[in-house]
C-alpha positions in Angstrom: -16.0 18.4 -13.0 -12.3 17.6 -13.3 -10.3 16.2 -10.5 -6.7 17.3 -10.2 -4.0 15.7 -8.1 -4.6 17.7 -4.9 -8.3 17.0 -5.2 -7.7 13.3 -5.6 -5.3 13.1 -2.7 -7.8 14.9 -0.4 -10.6 12.7 -1.6 -8.5 9.5 -1.2 -7.3 10.2 2.3 -10.5 9.0 3.9 -10.8 5.8 1.9 -7.2 4.9 2.6 -7.6 5.5 6.3 -10.9 3.7 6.2 -9.3 0.6 4.7 -6.7 0.6 7.4 -9.4 1.0 10.1 -11.5 -1.7 8.6 -8.5 -4.1 8.6 -7.8 -3.1 12.3 -11.4 -3.9 13.3 -11.4 -7.2 11.4 -8.2 -8.2 13.1 -9.7 -7.3 16.5 -12.8 -9.5 15.8 -10.9 -12.4 14.2 -8.3 -12.6 17.0 -11.0 -13.3 19.6 -12.8 -15.7 17.3 -9.5 -17.6 16.8 -9.3 -18.2 20.6 -12.8 -19.8 20.5 -12.0 -21.9 17.5 -8.7 -23.1 18.8 -10.0 -23.6 22.3 -12.5 -26.1 20.9 -9.7 -28.2 19.5 -7.4 -27.6 22.5 -4.5 -26.3 20.3 -3.8 -23.1 22.2 -2.0 -22.7 25.5 -3.2 -20.4 28.2 -0.2 -18.1 27.6 -1.2 -17.7 24.0 -4.8 -17.0 25.0 -3.7 -14.4 27.5 -1.4 -12.7 25.0 -4.1 -12.5 22.3 -6.6 -11.2 25.0 -4.1 -8.6 26.2 -3.5 -7.3 22.6 -7.3 -7.3 22.0 -7.9 -5.2 25.1 -5.1 -2.8 24.4 -6.2 -2.3 20.8 -9.9 -2.1 21.9 -9.1 1.0 23.9 -7.7 2.7 20.8 -10.6 1.7 18.4 -12.9 4.6 19.1 -10.2 7.1 18.4 -9.2 5.4 15.2 -12.8 5.3 13.9 -13.3 9.0 15.0 -10.2 9.9 13.1 -11.4 8.3 9.9 -14.8 10.1 10.3 -12.9 13.4 10.8 -11.0 12.8 7.6 -14.3 12.2 5.8 -15.8 15.4 7.1 -12.6 17.3 6.1 -12.7 15.9 2.6 -16.4 16.7 2.3 -15.8 20.3 3.4 -13.0 20.5 0.9 -15.3 19.1 -1.9 -18.0 21.6 -0.9 -15.8 24.6 -0.7 -13.1 24.1 -3.3 -14.9 21.9 -5.8 -18.4 23.5 -5.5 -20.1 20.2 -4.8 -23.7 20.8 -3.6 -24.4 20.0 0.0 -26.9 17.4 -0.9 -24.2 15.3 -2.6 -22.1 15.3 0.6 -24.6 13.4 2.7 -24.9 9.6 2.3 -26.0 6.4 3.9 -22.3 5.4 3.9 -21.6 8.4 6.2 -24.5 7.7 8.6 -23.5 4.0 8.9 -20.0 5.3 9.8 -21.4 7.2 12.7 -23.3 4.1 13.8 -20.1 2.2 13.6 -18.4 4.8 15.9 -21.2 4.5 18.4 -21.0 0.7 18.3 -17.2 1.0 18.8 -17.6 3.2 21.8 -20.1 0.8 23.2 -17.7 -2.1 22.6 -14.9 -0.3 24.3 -17.0 0.4 27.3 -18.4 -3.1 27.6 -14.9 -4.5 27.2 -13.6 -2.3 29.9 -16.4 -3.2 32.3 -15.7 -6.9 31.7 -12.0 -6.6 32.5 -12.7 -4.2 35.5 -15.2 -6.6 37.1 -14.2 -8.0 40.4 -14.8 -11.5 39.1 -11.7 -13.6 38.6 -13.1 -15.0 35.4 -14.2 -12.2 33.1 -15.7 -14.8 30.7 -18.6 -15.0 33.2 -19.3 -11.3 33.0 -22.9 -10.5 32.0 -21.4 -8.0 29.4 -19.5 -10.8 27.5 -22.5 -12.0 25.5 -23.5 -8.5 24.6 -19.9 -7.6 23.6 -19.7 -10.7 21.4 -23.0 -10.1 19.7 -22.2 -6.4 19.0 -18.8 -7.5 17.6 -20.5 -9.9 15.2 -23.0 -7.2 14.1 -20.2 -4.7 13.7 -18.5 -7.0 11.1 -21.7 -6.9 9.0 -22.0 -3.2 9.4 -18.3 -2.8 8.5 -18.8 -4.9 5.3 -21.8 -2.6 4.4 -19.8 0.5 5.0 -16.8 -0.7 2.9 -19.1 -1.7 0.0 -21.0 1.5 0.1 -17.8 3.5 0.4 -16.4 1.8 -2.7 -19.5 2.7 -4.7 -19.4 6.3 -3.3 -15.7 6.6 -4.3 -16.5 5.5 -7.8 -19.2 8.1 -8.0 -17.0 10.9 -6.6 -14.0 10.2 -8.8 -16.2 9.4 -11.9 
């Protein structure tokens, strides 16, 4: 099967968007981790913490839509491959794709738990019962994200090869 320019562009739209989304999620995770690291050494002012937290919350609201858009691009590319490139349906289903759906579910869960932490009536949202769950899911999501990126790279090599 030969891949022409249009085919390659359609196929590469999802990986390019996926790289951007992976970087976005990593920045979300690392920004909060930086607060904890710098708080332990007392090198960060409260204004800096509040600014990072505000950015984290605003971007966290956008995360599910970003991940859903990347998945929509993947579905569109697979439909294109199935219809225009006569790829059998069995080759369009992969572990990479299912892990992406799990990532979307985890992202929605993170967004909801983050919203419930900030909406709590408590003055200090760090004492929210959702905080520990939010942090643990975030750490697990980074491992899931690394797996998705790795499997996606292998899948791209197979598709373009």
